All heavy atoms as a GROMACS GRO file, in nm:
protein
  599
    1MET      N    1   0.083  -0.117   0.000
    1MET     CA    2   0.000   0.000   0.000
    1MET      C    3   0.089   0.124   0.000
    1MET      O    4   0.187   0.131   0.073
    1MET     CB    5  -0.092  -0.001   0.122
    1MET     CG    6  -0.180   0.122   0.133
    1MET     SD    7  -0.288   0.113   0.276
    1MET     CE    8  -0.441   0.085   0.192
    2ARG      N    9   0.053   0.222  -0.081
    2ARG     CA   10   0.129   0.346  -0.089
    2ARG      C   11   0.108   0.431   0.036
    2ARG      O   12   0.000   0.431   0.094
    2ARG     CB   13   0.083   0.429  -0.209
    2ARG     CG   14   0.121   0.372  -0.341
    2ARG     CD   15   0.069   0.465  -0.450
    2ARG     NE   16   0.093   0.411  -0.581
    2ARG     CZ   17   0.188   0.454  -0.663
    2ARG    NH1   18   0.267   0.552  -0.629
    2ARG    NH2   19   0.204   0.399  -0.781
    3LYS      N   20   0.210   0.505   0.072
    3LYS     CA   21   0.199   0.601   0.181
    3LYS      C   22   0.116   0.720   0.132
    3LYS      O   23   0.138   0.770   0.022
    3LYS     CB   24   0.337   0.648   0.223
    3LYS     CG   25   0.337   0.747   0.335
    3LYS     CD   26   0.478   0.792   0.366
    3LYS     CE   27   0.472   0.906   0.466
    3LYS     NZ   28   0.603   0.966   0.485
    4LYS      N   29   0.020   0.766   0.211
    4LYS     CA   30  -0.065   0.877   0.170
    4LYS      C   31   0.014   1.007   0.175
    4LYS      O   32   0.088   1.033   0.270
    4LYS     CB   33  -0.189   0.888   0.258
    4LYS     CG   34  -0.286   0.775   0.234
    4LYS     CD   35  -0.417   0.800   0.301
    4LYS     CE   36  -0.512   0.686   0.266
    4LYS     NZ   37  -0.648   0.719   0.295
    5GLU      N   38  -0.003   1.086   0.068
    5GLU     CA   39   0.063   1.215   0.056
    5GLU      C   40  -0.039   1.317   0.010
    5GLU      O   41  -0.139   1.282  -0.053
    5GLU     CB   42   0.175   1.207  -0.048
    5GLU     CG   43   0.285   1.110  -0.016
    5GLU     CD   44   0.387   1.101  -0.128
    5GLU    OE1   45   0.366   1.161  -0.235
    5GLU    OE2   46   0.488   1.033  -0.108
    6LEU      N   47  -0.012   1.444   0.036
    6LEU     CA   48  -0.097   1.552  -0.013
    6LEU      C   49  -0.079   1.562  -0.164
    6LEU      O   50   0.035   1.568  -0.213
    6LEU     CB   51  -0.061   1.684   0.054
    6LEU     CG   52  -0.150   1.802   0.014
    6LEU    CD1   53  -0.293   1.782   0.061
    6LEU    CD2   54  -0.094   1.931   0.071
    7LYS      N   55  -0.188   1.562  -0.238
    7LYS     CA   56  -0.185   1.570  -0.385
    7LYS      C   57  -0.292   1.666  -0.434
    7LYS      O   58  -0.392   1.691  -0.366
    7LYS     CB   59  -0.215   1.432  -0.447
    7LYS     CG   60  -0.116   1.324  -0.414
    7LYS     CD   61   0.007   1.337  -0.497
    7LYS     CE   62   0.099   1.218  -0.471
    7LYS     NZ   63   0.219   1.225  -0.546
    8ILE      N   64  -0.272   1.716  -0.554
    8ILE     CA   65  -0.377   1.786  -0.627
    8ILE      C   66  -0.455   1.676  -0.698
    8ILE      O   67  -0.395   1.592  -0.766
    8ILE     CB   68  -0.316   1.882  -0.732
    8ILE    CG1   69  -0.237   1.991  -0.664
    8ILE    CG2   70  -0.424   1.938  -0.822
    8ILE    CD1   71  -0.318   2.079  -0.574
    9VAL      N   72  -0.585   1.675  -0.682
    9VAL     CA   73  -0.668   1.572  -0.745
    9VAL      C   74  -0.769   1.641  -0.835
    9VAL      O   75  -0.850   1.721  -0.791
    9VAL     CB   76  -0.740   1.486  -0.638
    9VAL    CG1   77  -0.829   1.382  -0.706
    9VAL    CG2   78  -0.638   1.417  -0.549
   10VAL      N   79  -0.759   1.610  -0.964
   10VAL     CA   80  -0.850   1.666  -1.064
   10VAL      C   81  -0.952   1.558  -1.098
   10VAL      O   82  -0.915   1.448  -1.139
   10VAL     CB   83  -0.775   1.707  -1.193
   10VAL    CG1   84  -0.871   1.770  -1.292
   10VAL    CG2   85  -0.660   1.800  -1.161
   11THR      N   86  -1.079   1.589  -1.077
   11THR     CA   87  -1.186   1.494  -1.110
   11THR      C   88  -1.251   1.537  -1.240
   11THR      O   89  -1.248   1.654  -1.278
   11THR     CB   90  -1.290   1.486  -0.997
   11THR    OG1   91  -1.338   1.618  -0.968
   11THR    CG2   92  -1.230   1.425  -0.872
   12PHE      N   93  -1.312   1.440  -1.309
   12PHE     CA   94  -1.367   1.463  -1.442
   12PHE      C   95  -1.510   1.410  -1.452
   12PHE      O   96  -1.547   1.316  -1.382
   12PHE     CB   97  -1.281   1.392  -1.547
   12PHE     CG   98  -1.137   1.432  -1.543
   12PHE    CD1   99  -1.045   1.358  -1.471
   12PHE    CD2  100  -1.093   1.544  -1.610
   12PHE    CE1  101  -0.912   1.395  -1.465
   12PHE    CE2  102  -0.960   1.583  -1.606
   12PHE     CZ  103  -0.869   1.507  -1.532
   13HIS      N  104  -1.587   1.469  -1.543
   13HIS     CA  105  -1.723   1.422  -1.569
   13HIS      C  106  -1.722   1.298  -1.658
   13HIS      O  107  -1.809   1.212  -1.646
   13HIS     CB  108  -1.807   1.531  -1.636
   13HIS     CG  109  -1.832   1.650  -1.548
   13HIS    ND1  110  -1.913   1.645  -1.437
   13HIS    CD2  111  -1.784   1.777  -1.553
   13HIS    CE1  112  -1.916   1.762  -1.379
   13HIS    NE2  113  -1.838   1.844  -1.446
   14THR      N  114  -1.622   1.290  -1.748
   14THR     CA  115  -1.619   1.177  -1.842
   14THR      C  116  -1.482   1.110  -1.841
   14THR      O  117  -1.380   1.173  -1.813
   14THR     CB  118  -1.649   1.223  -1.986
   14THR    OG1  119  -1.541   1.305  -2.032
   14THR    CG2  120  -1.781   1.298  -1.995
   15THR      N  121  -1.482   0.985  -1.879
   15THR     CA  122  -1.358   0.909  -1.892
   15THR      C  123  -1.271   0.967  -2.002
   15THR      O  124  -1.149   0.969  -1.992
   15THR     CB  125  -1.388   0.760  -1.919
   15THR    OG1  126  -1.470   0.710  -1.812
   15THR    CG2  127  -1.262   0.677  -1.928
   16ALA      N  128  -1.334   1.016  -2.109
   16ALA     CA  129  -1.259   1.075  -2.220
   16ALA      C  130  -1.176   1.195  -2.173
   16ALA      O  131  -1.060   1.210  -2.215
   16ALA     CB  132  -1.354   1.118  -2.332
   17ASP      N  133  -1.231   1.277  -2.085
   17ASP     CA  134  -1.156   1.391  -2.032
   17ASP      C  135  -1.039   1.343  -1.946
   17ASP      O  136  -0.929   1.399  -1.953
   17ASP     CB  137  -1.247   1.483  -1.950
   17ASP     CG  138  -1.345   1.561  -2.037
   17ASP    OD1  139  -1.308   1.597  -2.150
   17ASP    OD2  140  -1.457   1.585  -1.991
   18ALA      N  141  -1.060   1.240  -1.866
   18ALA     CA  142  -0.953   1.186  -1.782
   18ALA      C  143  -0.841   1.130  -1.869
   18ALA      O  144  -0.723   1.155  -1.842
   18ALA     CB  145  -1.009   1.078  -1.690
   19MET      N  146  -0.876   1.060  -1.974
   19MET     CA  147  -0.775   1.002  -2.064
   19MET      C  148  -0.700   1.111  -2.140
   19MET      O  149  -0.579   1.100  -2.162
   19MET     CB  150  -0.841   0.905  -2.161
   19MET     CG  151  -0.914   0.789  -2.093
   19MET     SD  152  -0.808   0.688  -1.991
   19MET     CE  153  -0.737   0.584  -2.113
   20ALA      N  154  -0.771   1.219  -2.178
   20ALA     CA  155  -0.706   1.331  -2.246
   20ALA      C  156  -0.604   1.396  -2.154
   20ALA      O  157  -0.493   1.431  -2.198
   20ALA     CB  158  -0.810   1.433  -2.292
   21MET      N  159  -0.638   1.411  -2.027
   21MET     CA  160  -0.545   1.470  -1.930
   21MET      C  161  -0.421   1.383  -1.917
   21MET      O  162  -0.308   1.434  -1.915
   21MET     CB  163  -0.616   1.486  -1.795
   21MET     CG  164  -0.532   1.549  -1.690
   21MET     SD  165  -0.500   1.722  -1.730
   21MET     CE  166  -0.412   1.772  -1.585
   22GLU      N  167  -0.440   1.254  -1.906
   22GLU     CA  168  -0.327   1.162  -1.895
   22GLU      C  169  -0.236   1.174  -2.016
   22GLU      O  170  -0.113   1.184  -2.004
   22GLU     CB  171  -0.376   1.018  -1.879
   22GLU     CG  172  -0.262   0.919  -1.870
   22GLU     CD  173  -0.309   0.775  -1.861
   22GLU    OE1  174  -0.403   0.738  -1.935
   22GLU    OE2  175  -0.251   0.701  -1.782
   23LYS      N  176  -0.293   1.176  -2.134
   23LYS     CA  177  -0.215   1.184  -2.258
   23LYS      C  178  -0.133   1.313  -2.264
   23LYS      O  179  -0.014   1.310  -2.293
   23LYS     CB  180  -0.309   1.175  -2.378
   23LYS     CG  181  -0.237   1.180  -2.510
   23LYS     CD  182  -0.332   1.170  -2.627
   23LYS     CE  183  -0.253   1.181  -2.756
   23LYS     NZ  184  -0.340   1.186  -2.872
   24ILE      N  185  -0.196   1.426  -2.236
   24ILE     CA  186  -0.129   1.555  -2.242
   24ILE      C  187  -0.015   1.562  -2.140
   24ILE      O  188   0.095   1.606  -2.171
   24ILE     CB  189  -0.229   1.670  -2.220
   24ILE    CG1  190  -0.324   1.677  -2.338
   24ILE    CG2  191  -0.158   1.802  -2.198
   24ILE    CD1  192  -0.450   1.759  -2.311
   25CYS      N  193  -0.042   1.517  -2.019
   25CYS     CA  194   0.061   1.522  -1.914
   25CYS      C  195   0.179   1.433  -1.948
   25CYS      O  196   0.294   1.470  -1.924
   25CYS     CB  197   0.001   1.487  -1.779
   25CYS     SG  198  -0.104   1.619  -1.714
   26LYS      N  199   0.153   1.316  -2.003
   26LYS     CA  200   0.263   1.228  -2.041
   26LYS      C  201   0.346   1.289  -2.153
   26LYS      O  202   0.468   1.282  -2.152
   26LYS     CB  203   0.211   1.090  -2.080
   26LYS     CG  204   0.167   1.011  -1.960
   26LYS     CD  205   0.138   0.868  -1.993
   26LYS     CE  206   0.086   0.801  -1.867
   26LYS     NZ  207   0.148   0.676  -1.841
   27GLU      N  208   0.278   1.352  -2.252
   27GLU     CA  209   0.349   1.416  -2.363
   27GLU      C  210   0.438   1.529  -2.314
   27GLU      O  211   0.548   1.549  -2.364
   27GLU     CB  212   0.249   1.473  -2.464
   27GLU     CG  213   0.180   1.368  -2.548
   27GLU     CD  214   0.070   1.426  -2.636
   27GLU    OE1  215   0.044   1.549  -2.633
   27GLU    OE2  216   0.008   1.347  -2.709
   28LYS      N  217   0.391   1.606  -2.216
   28LYS     CA  218   0.465   1.722  -2.166
   28LYS      C  219   0.557   1.689  -2.049
   28LYS      O  220   0.624   1.777  -1.996
   28LYS     CB  221   0.367   1.832  -2.126
   28LYS     CG  222   0.290   1.889  -2.245
   28LYS     CD  223   0.214   2.011  -2.205
   28LYS     CE  224   0.150   2.075  -2.325
   28LYS     NZ  225   0.238   2.172  -2.389
   29GLY      N  226   0.558   1.563  -2.005
   29GLY     CA  227   0.644   1.522  -1.895
   29GLY      C  228   0.600   1.576  -1.760
   29GLY      O  229   0.682   1.594  -1.670
   30ILE      N  230   0.471   1.601  -1.744
   30ILE     CA  231   0.417   1.653  -1.619
   30ILE      C  232   0.390   1.534  -1.527
   30ILE      O  233   0.321   1.440  -1.566
   30ILE     CB  234   0.288   1.733  -1.644
   30ILE    CG1  235   0.320   1.853  -1.733
   30ILE    CG2  236   0.225   1.777  -1.513
   30ILE    CD1  237   0.198   1.924  -1.786
   31PRO      N  238   0.444   1.535  -1.405
   31PRO     CA  239   0.425   1.421  -1.315
   31PRO      C  240   0.280   1.406  -1.270
   31PRO      O  241   0.207   1.504  -1.257
   31PRO     CB  242   0.516   1.452  -1.197
   31PRO     CG  243   0.536   1.599  -1.200
   31PRO     CD  244   0.523   1.642  -1.344
   32GLY      N  245   0.242   1.282  -1.250
   32GLY     CA  246   0.108   1.251  -1.202
   32GLY      C  247   0.062   1.118  -1.258
   32GLY      O  248   0.134   1.053  -1.336
   33ARG      N  249  -0.058   1.078  -1.217
   33ARG     CA  250  -0.112   0.950  -1.266
   33ARG      C  251  -0.263   0.948  -1.248
   33ARG      O  252  -0.319   1.021  -1.166
   33ARG     CB  253  -0.049   0.833  -1.193
   33ARG     CG  254  -0.079   0.829  -1.045
   33ARG     CD  255   0.003   0.719  -0.977
   33ARG     NE  256  -0.024   0.718  -0.835
   33ARG     CZ  257  -0.111   0.635  -0.776
   33ARG    NH1  258  -0.175   0.545  -0.846
   33ARG    NH2  259  -0.131   0.641  -0.646
   34LEU      N  260  -0.329   0.862  -1.325
   34LEU     CA  261  -0.473   0.841  -1.308
   34LEU      C  262  -0.494   0.752  -1.187
   34LEU      O  263  -0.422   0.653  -1.168
   34LEU     CB  264  -0.534   0.775  -1.431
   34LEU     CG  265  -0.564   0.865  -1.549
   34LEU    CD1  266  -0.620   0.783  -1.665
   34LEU    CD2  267  -0.659   0.977  -1.515
   35ILE      N  268  -0.593   0.787  -1.107
   35ILE     CA  269  -0.628   0.709  -0.988
   35ILE      C  270  -0.779   0.697  -0.979
   35ILE      O  271  -0.851   0.777  -1.041
   35ILE     CB  272  -0.574   0.774  -0.858
   35ILE    CG1  273  -0.638   0.913  -0.837
   35ILE    CG2  274  -0.422   0.782  -0.859
   35ILE    CD1  275  -0.614   0.972  -0.699
   36PRO      N  276  -0.830   0.602  -0.904
   36PRO     CA  277  -0.974   0.602  -0.874
   36PRO      C  278  -1.006   0.725  -0.789
   36PRO      O  279  -0.923   0.769  -0.709
   36PRO     CB  280  -0.995   0.474  -0.793
   36PRO     CG  281  -0.872   0.393  -0.811
   36PRO     CD  282  -0.761   0.488  -0.847
   37VAL      N  283  -1.122   0.782  -0.808
   37VAL     CA  284  -1.160   0.901  -0.731
   37VAL      C  285  -1.162   0.865  -0.582
   37VAL      O  286  -1.225   0.767  -0.543
   37VAL     CB  287  -1.297   0.955  -0.775
   37VAL    CG1  288  -1.343   1.069  -0.686
   37VAL    CG2  289  -1.293   1.000  -0.919
   38PRO      N  290  -1.092   0.944  -0.500
   38PRO     CA  291  -1.094   0.919  -0.355
   38PRO      C  292  -1.237   0.927  -0.300
   38PRO      O  293  -1.319   1.002  -0.351
   38PRO     CB  294  -1.007   1.031  -0.298
   38PRO     CG  295  -0.920   1.073  -0.411
   38PRO     CD  296  -1.003   1.055  -0.534
   39ARG      N  297  -1.264   0.853  -0.196
   39ARG     CA  298  -1.399   0.847  -0.137
   39ARG      C  299  -1.450   0.982  -0.090
   39ARG      O  300  -1.570   1.006  -0.089
   39ARG     CB  301  -1.401   0.750  -0.020
   39ARG     CG  302  -1.382   0.609  -0.062
   39ARG     CD  303  -1.386   0.517   0.056
   39ARG     NE  304  -1.334   0.386   0.015
   39ARG     CZ  305  -1.325   0.284   0.093
   39ARG    NH1  306  -1.361   0.294   0.219
   39ARG    NH2  307  -1.278   0.171   0.049
   40ILE      N  308  -1.360   1.071  -0.048
   40ILE     CA  309  -1.404   1.200   0.003
   40ILE      C  310  -1.447   1.296  -0.108
   40ILE      O  311  -1.505   1.400  -0.081
   40ILE     CB  312  -1.295   1.267   0.090
   40ILE    CG1  313  -1.170   1.295   0.008
   40ILE    CG2  314  -1.265   1.185   0.212
   40ILE    CD1  315  -1.067   1.378   0.081
   41LEU      N  316  -1.419   1.260  -0.234
   41LEU     CA  317  -1.459   1.341  -0.349
   41LEU      C  318  -1.565   1.267  -0.429
   41LEU      O  319  -1.589   1.149  -0.408
   41LEU     CB  320  -1.338   1.370  -0.438
   41LEU     CG  321  -1.221   1.442  -0.372
   41LEU    CD1  322  -1.105   1.454  -0.470
   41LEU    CD2  323  -1.261   1.578  -0.322
   42SER      N  324  -1.623   1.336  -0.526
   42SER     CA  325  -1.723   1.274  -0.610
   42SER      C  326  -1.698   1.316  -0.754
   42SER      O  327  -1.665   1.432  -0.781
   42SER     CB  328  -1.863   1.319  -0.566
   42SER     OG  329  -1.960   1.268  -0.653
   43ALA      N  330  -1.713   1.223  -0.848
   43ALA     CA  331  -1.698   1.255  -0.989
   43ALA      C  332  -1.777   1.157  -1.072
   43ALA      O  333  -1.800   1.043  -1.032
   43ALA     CB  334  -1.551   1.251  -1.030
   44GLY      N  335  -1.818   1.201  -1.189
   44GLY     CA  336  -1.902   1.121  -1.276
   44GLY      C  337  -1.836   0.997  -1.331
   44GLY      O  338  -1.898   0.893  -1.341
   45CYS      N  339  -1.708   1.004  -1.368
   45CYS     CA  340  -1.648   0.890  -1.437
   45CYS      C  341  -1.572   0.796  -1.346
   45CYS      O  342  -1.538   0.686  -1.386
   45CYS     CB  343  -1.556   0.939  -1.550
   45CYS     SG  344  -1.397   1.000  -1.497
   46GLY      N  345  -1.541   0.837  -1.224
   46GLY     CA  346  -1.470   0.750  -1.131
   46GLY      C  347  -1.319   0.756  -1.142
   46GLY      O  348  -1.250   0.690  -1.068
   47LEU      N  349  -1.266   0.837  -1.236
   47LEU     CA  350  -1.122   0.853  -1.251
   47LEU      C  351  -1.081   0.995  -1.215
   47LEU      O  352  -1.157   1.089  -1.234
   47LEU     CB  353  -1.077   0.825  -1.395
   47LEU     CG  354  -1.089   0.682  -1.443
   47LEU    CD1  355  -1.054   0.673  -1.591
   47LEU    CD2  356  -0.999   0.590  -1.363
   48ALA      N  357  -0.959   1.008  -1.164
   48ALA     CA  358  -0.905   1.138  -1.128
   48ALA      C  359  -0.757   1.142  -1.163
   48ALA      O  360  -0.693   1.038  -1.172
   48ALA     CB  361  -0.925   1.164  -0.979
   49TRP      N  362  -0.704   1.262  -1.183
   49TRP     CA  363  -0.561   1.280  -1.207
   49TRP      C  364  -0.500   1.331  -1.077
   49TRP      O  365  -0.545   1.432  -1.022
   49TRP     CB  366  -0.538   1.381  -1.318
   49TRP     CG  367  -0.393   1.399  -1.350
   49TRP    CD1  368  -0.314   1.504  -1.314
   49TRP    CD2  369  -0.309   1.310  -1.423
   49TRP    NE1  370  -0.186   1.485  -1.358
   49TRP    CE2  371  -0.180   1.366  -1.426
   49TRP    CE3  372  -0.330   1.187  -1.484
   49TRP    CZ2  373  -0.073   1.304  -1.489
   49TRP    CZ3  374  -0.223   1.125  -1.546
   49TRP    CH2  375  -0.097   1.183  -1.549
   50ALA      N  376  -0.401   1.262  -1.026
   50ALA     CA  377  -0.332   1.302  -0.903
   50ALA      C  378  -0.193   1.352  -0.939
   50ALA      O  379  -0.122   1.287  -1.016
   50ALA     CB  380  -0.322   1.184  -0.807
   51ALA      N  381  -0.158   1.469  -0.884
   51ALA     CA  382  -0.028   1.530  -0.914
   51ALA      C  383   0.025   1.597  -0.788
   51ALA      O  384  -0.050   1.627  -0.696
   51ALA     CB  385  -0.044   1.632  -1.026
   52PRO      N  386   0.155   1.623  -0.784
   52PRO     CA  387   0.213   1.692  -0.669
   52PRO      C  388   0.151   1.832  -0.651
   52PRO      O  389   0.122   1.899  -0.750
   52PRO     CB  390   0.362   1.704  -0.705
   52PRO     CG  391   0.386   1.599  -0.809
   52PRO     CD  392   0.257   1.585  -0.882
   53PRO      N  393   0.132   1.876  -0.527
   53PRO     CA  394   0.068   2.005  -0.502
   53PRO      C  395   0.142   2.124  -0.563
   53PRO      O  396   0.080   2.223  -0.600
   53PRO     CB  397   0.061   2.016  -0.350
   53PRO     CG  398   0.134   1.900  -0.295
   53PRO     CD  399   0.167   1.806  -0.405
   54GLU      N  400   0.272   2.114  -0.577
   54GLU     CA  401   0.348   2.225  -0.635
   54GLU      C  402   0.320   2.246  -0.783
   54GLU      O  403   0.355   2.350  -0.840
   54GLU     CB  404   0.500   2.208  -0.611
   54GLU     CG  405   0.559   2.083  -0.667
   54GLU     CD  406   0.559   1.964  -0.571
   54GLU    OE1  407   0.492   1.968  -0.467
   54GLU    OE2  408   0.629   1.866  -0.602
   55ASP      N  409   0.253   2.150  -0.847
   55ASP     CA  410   0.220   2.161  -0.989
   55ASP      C  411   0.078   2.213  -1.014
   55ASP      O  412   0.028   2.208  -1.126
   55ASP     CB  413   0.237   2.025  -1.059
   55ASP     CG  414   0.383   1.984  -1.068
   55ASP    OD1  415   0.470   2.073  -1.070
   55ASP    OD2  416   0.410   1.863  -1.074
   56LYS      N  417   0.012   2.265  -0.911
   56LYS     CA  418  -0.128   2.306  -0.925
   56LYS      C  419  -0.147   2.411  -1.035
   56LYS      O  420  -0.237   2.397  -1.119
   56LYS     CB  421  -0.183   2.360  -0.793
   56LYS     CG  422  -0.330   2.395  -0.801
   56LYS     CD  423  -0.388   2.437  -0.669
   56LYS     CE  424  -0.538   2.462  -0.684
   56LYS     NZ  425  -0.599   2.492  -0.557
   57GLU      N  426  -0.064   2.514  -1.038
   57GLU     CA  427  -0.079   2.618  -1.140
   57GLU      C  428  -0.059   2.561  -1.280
   57GLU      O  429  -0.131   2.597  -1.373
   57GLU     CB  430   0.018   2.732  -1.114
   57GLU     CG  431  -0.021   2.818  -0.995
   57GLU     CD  432   0.074   2.934  -0.974
   57GLU    OE1  433   0.141   2.977  -1.070
   57GLU    OE2  434   0.082   2.981  -0.860
   58LEU      N  435   0.038   2.474  -1.296
   58LEU     CA  436   0.064   2.412  -1.425
   58LEU      C  437  -0.055   2.326  -1.469
   58LEU      O  438  -0.097   2.331  -1.585
   58LEU     CB  439   0.192   2.327  -1.418
   58LEU     CG  440   0.233   2.254  -1.544
   58LEU    CD1  441   0.255   2.351  -1.658
   58LEU    CD2  442   0.360   2.174  -1.518
   59ILE      N  443  -0.110   2.250  -1.377
   59ILE     CA  444  -0.225   2.165  -1.407
   59ILE      C  445  -0.344   2.252  -1.450
   59ILE      O  446  -0.411   2.223  -1.550
   59ILE     CB  447  -0.263   2.078  -1.284
   59ILE    CG1  448  -0.150   1.982  -1.250
   59ILE    CG2  449  -0.394   2.005  -1.306
   59ILE    CD1  450  -0.119   1.875  -1.350
   60GLU      N  451  -0.370   2.359  -1.376
   60GLU     CA  452  -0.480   2.450  -1.410
   60GLU      C  453  -0.459   2.510  -1.549
   60GLU      O  454  -0.553   2.524  -1.628
   60GLU     CB  455  -0.493   2.562  -1.306
   60GLU     CG  456  -0.528   2.512  -1.168
   60GLU     CD  457  -0.675   2.526  -1.135
   60GLU    OE1  458  -0.752   2.571  -1.221
   60GLU    OE2  459  -0.710   2.493  -1.022
   61LYS      N  460  -0.335   2.544  -1.581
   61LYS     CA  461  -0.304   2.602  -1.712
   61LYS      C  462  -0.331   2.502  -1.824
   61LYS      O  463  -0.392   2.536  -1.925
   61LYS     CB  464  -0.156   2.646  -1.714
   61LYS     CG  465  -0.114   2.711  -1.842
   61LYS     CD  466   0.033   2.752  -1.834
   61LYS     CE  467   0.079   2.802  -1.969
   61LYS     NZ  468   0.222   2.830  -1.973
   62ILE      N  469  -0.288   2.378  -1.805
   62ILE     CA  470  -0.311   2.273  -1.905
   62ILE      C  471  -0.461   2.252  -1.926
   62ILE      O  472  -0.508   2.242  -2.039
   62ILE     CB  473  -0.245   2.139  -1.862
   62ILE    CG1  474  -0.094   2.153  -1.858
   62ILE    CG2  475  -0.288   2.024  -1.949
   62ILE    CD1  476  -0.027   2.169  -1.991
   63LEU      N  477  -0.536   2.246  -1.818
   63LEU     CA  478  -0.682   2.226  -1.828
   63LEU      C  479  -0.746   2.338  -1.909
   63LEU      O  480  -0.833   2.312  -1.993
   63LEU     CB  481  -0.744   2.218  -1.689
   63LEU     CG  482  -0.712   2.092  -1.608
   63LEU    CD1  483  -0.748   2.113  -1.462
   63LEU    CD2  484  -0.782   1.972  -1.665
   64ALA      N  485  -0.704   2.461  -1.885
   64ALA     CA  486  -0.762   2.575  -1.956
   64ALA      C  487  -0.719   2.577  -2.103
   64ALA      O  488  -0.803   2.598  -2.192
   64ALA     CB  489  -0.721   2.704  -1.887
   65GLU      N  490  -0.590   2.555  -2.128
   65GLU     CA  491  -0.539   2.559  -2.265
   65GLU      C  492  -0.603   2.453  -2.354
   65GLU      O  493  -0.637   2.478  -2.468
   65GLU     CB  494  -0.387   2.537  -2.267
   65GLU     CG  495  -0.307   2.656  -2.225
   65GLU     CD  496  -0.158   2.626  -2.224
   65GLU    OE1  497  -0.116   2.511  -2.252
   65GLU    OE2  498  -0.081   2.719  -2.192
   66ARG      N  499  -0.617   2.334  -2.302
   66ARG     CA  500  -0.669   2.222  -2.380
   66ARG      C  501  -0.821   2.208  -2.369
   66ARG      O  502  -0.879   2.116  -2.426
   66ARG     CB  503  -0.602   2.091  -2.338
   66ARG     CG  504  -0.452   2.089  -2.358
   66ARG     CD  505  -0.417   2.104  -2.506
   66ARG     NE  506  -0.275   2.106  -2.528
   66ARG     CZ  507  -0.206   2.008  -2.583
   66ARG    NH1  508  -0.267   1.899  -2.625
   66ARG    NH2  509  -0.076   2.020  -2.599
   67GLU      N  510  -0.883   2.296  -2.291
   67GLU     CA  511  -1.028   2.295  -2.272
   67GLU      C  512  -1.080   2.159  -2.227
   67GLU      O  513  -1.178   2.106  -2.278
   67GLU     CB  514  -1.099   2.341  -2.399
   67GLU     CG  515  -1.064   2.483  -2.438
   67GLU     CD  516  -1.133   2.530  -2.564
   67GLU    OE1  517  -1.207   2.453  -2.628
   67GLU    OE2  518  -1.112   2.647  -2.600
   68ILE      N  519  -1.009   2.102  -2.130
   68ILE     CA  520  -1.051   1.975  -2.071
   68ILE      C  521  -1.153   2.005  -1.963
   68ILE      O  522  -1.127   2.084  -1.873
   68ILE     CB  523  -0.931   1.897  -2.013
   68ILE    CG1  524  -0.833   1.864  -2.125
   68ILE    CG2  525  -0.978   1.772  -1.940
   68ILE    CD1  526  -0.704   1.802  -2.076
   69ASN      N  527  -1.270   1.944  -1.975
   69ASN     CA  528  -1.376   1.965  -1.875
   69ASN      C  529  -1.343   1.887  -1.749
   69ASN      O  530  -1.315   1.768  -1.754
   69ASN     CB  531  -1.511   1.921  -1.930
   69ASN     CG  532  -1.555   2.006  -2.046
   69ASN    OD1  533  -1.534   2.126  -2.046
   69ASN    ND2  534  -1.614   1.944  -2.146
   70ARG      N  535  -1.349   1.957  -1.638
   70ARG     CA  536  -1.320   1.892  -1.510
   70ARG      C  537  -1.438   1.912  -1.416
   70ARG      O  538  -1.512   2.009  -1.427
   70ARG     CB  539  -1.194   1.949  -1.450
   70ARG     CG  540  -1.208   2.098  -1.417
   70ARG     CD  541  -1.075   2.152  -1.372
   70ARG     NE  542  -1.082   2.289  -1.330
   70ARG     CZ  543  -1.074   2.394  -1.410
   70ARG    NH1  544  -1.065   2.375  -1.540
   70ARG    NH2  545  -1.079   2.516  -1.363
   71ALA      N  546  -1.451   1.820  -1.324
   71ALA     CA  547  -1.556   1.834  -1.222
   71ALA      C  548  -1.502   1.919  -1.107
   71ALA      O  549  -1.576   1.994  -1.046
   71ALA     CB  550  -1.600   1.697  -1.173
   72GLY      N  551  -1.373   1.908  -1.078
   72GLY     CA  552  -1.315   1.985  -0.970
   72GLY      C  553  -1.165   1.965  -0.960
   72GLY      O  554  -1.109   1.872  -1.017
   73VAL      N  555  -1.100   2.058  -0.890
   73VAL     CA  556  -0.958   2.048  -0.860
   73VAL      C  557  -0.946   2.068  -0.709
   73VAL      O  558  -0.979   2.174  -0.658
   73VAL     CB  559  -0.874   2.155  -0.935
   73VAL    CG1  560  -0.728   2.144  -0.898
   73VAL    CG2  561  -0.894   2.142  -1.085
   74ASP      N  562  -0.903   1.965  -0.639
   74ASP     CA  563  -0.897   1.968  -0.493
   74ASP      C  564  -0.761   1.919  -0.444
   74ASP      O  565  -0.690   1.850  -0.515
   74ASP     CB  566  -1.006   1.877  -0.434
   74ASP     CG  567  -1.144   1.916  -0.479
   74ASP    OD1  568  -1.193   2.018  -0.429
   74ASP    OD2  569  -1.202   1.846  -0.564
   75GLU      N  570  -0.730   1.955  -0.320
   75GLU     CA  571  -0.613   1.898  -0.253
   75GLU      C  572  -0.664   1.798  -0.151
   75GLU      O  573  -0.756   1.827  -0.076
   75GLU     CB  574  -0.534   2.007  -0.181
   75GLU     CG  575  -0.458   2.098  -0.273
   75GLU     CD  576  -0.366   2.194  -0.199
   75GLU    OE1  577  -0.352   2.182  -0.076
   75GLU    OE2  578  -0.311   2.282  -0.266
   76CYS      N  579  -0.604   1.679  -0.152
   76CYS     CA  580  -0.642   1.579  -0.050
   76CYS      C  581  -0.530   1.478  -0.035
   76CYS      O  582  -0.437   1.472  -0.115
   76CYS     CB  583  -0.775   1.512  -0.085
   76CYS     SG  584  -0.776   1.415  -0.233
   77MET      N  585  -0.539   1.401   0.070
   77MET     CA  586  -0.440   1.297   0.097
   77MET      C  587  -0.480   1.171   0.020
   77MET      O  588  -0.588   1.118   0.037
   77MET     CB  589  -0.437   1.266   0.247
   77MET     CG  590  -0.396   1.384   0.335
   77MET     SD  591  -0.226   1.437   0.308
   77MET     CE  592  -0.137   1.308   0.391
   78VAL      N  593  -0.388   1.130  -0.068
   78VAL     CA  594  -0.411   1.005  -0.143
   78VAL      C  595  -0.285   0.924  -0.145
   78VAL      O  596  -0.177   0.973  -0.129
   78VAL     CB  597  -0.460   1.030  -0.287
   78VAL    CG1  598  -0.599   1.084  -0.287
   78VAL    CG2  599  -0.367   1.118  -0.365
   0.00000   0.00000   0.00000
């Protein structure tokens, strides 16, 4: 089991949006990974992107530039 750490968690309405985020981040070398949505959050597709908290501004910029629809951007322990 992984040790829980503070992360930025981006939730999505659709799986397509979650997969688009993963693809863009991998292309640009942005750290993070797809995870199941943590129990304390809620999202339509059940997938979320988890990234280090110091990358929050970069993540927000990518979401806006690529017009990826998100349900929310939160900080939580995952």
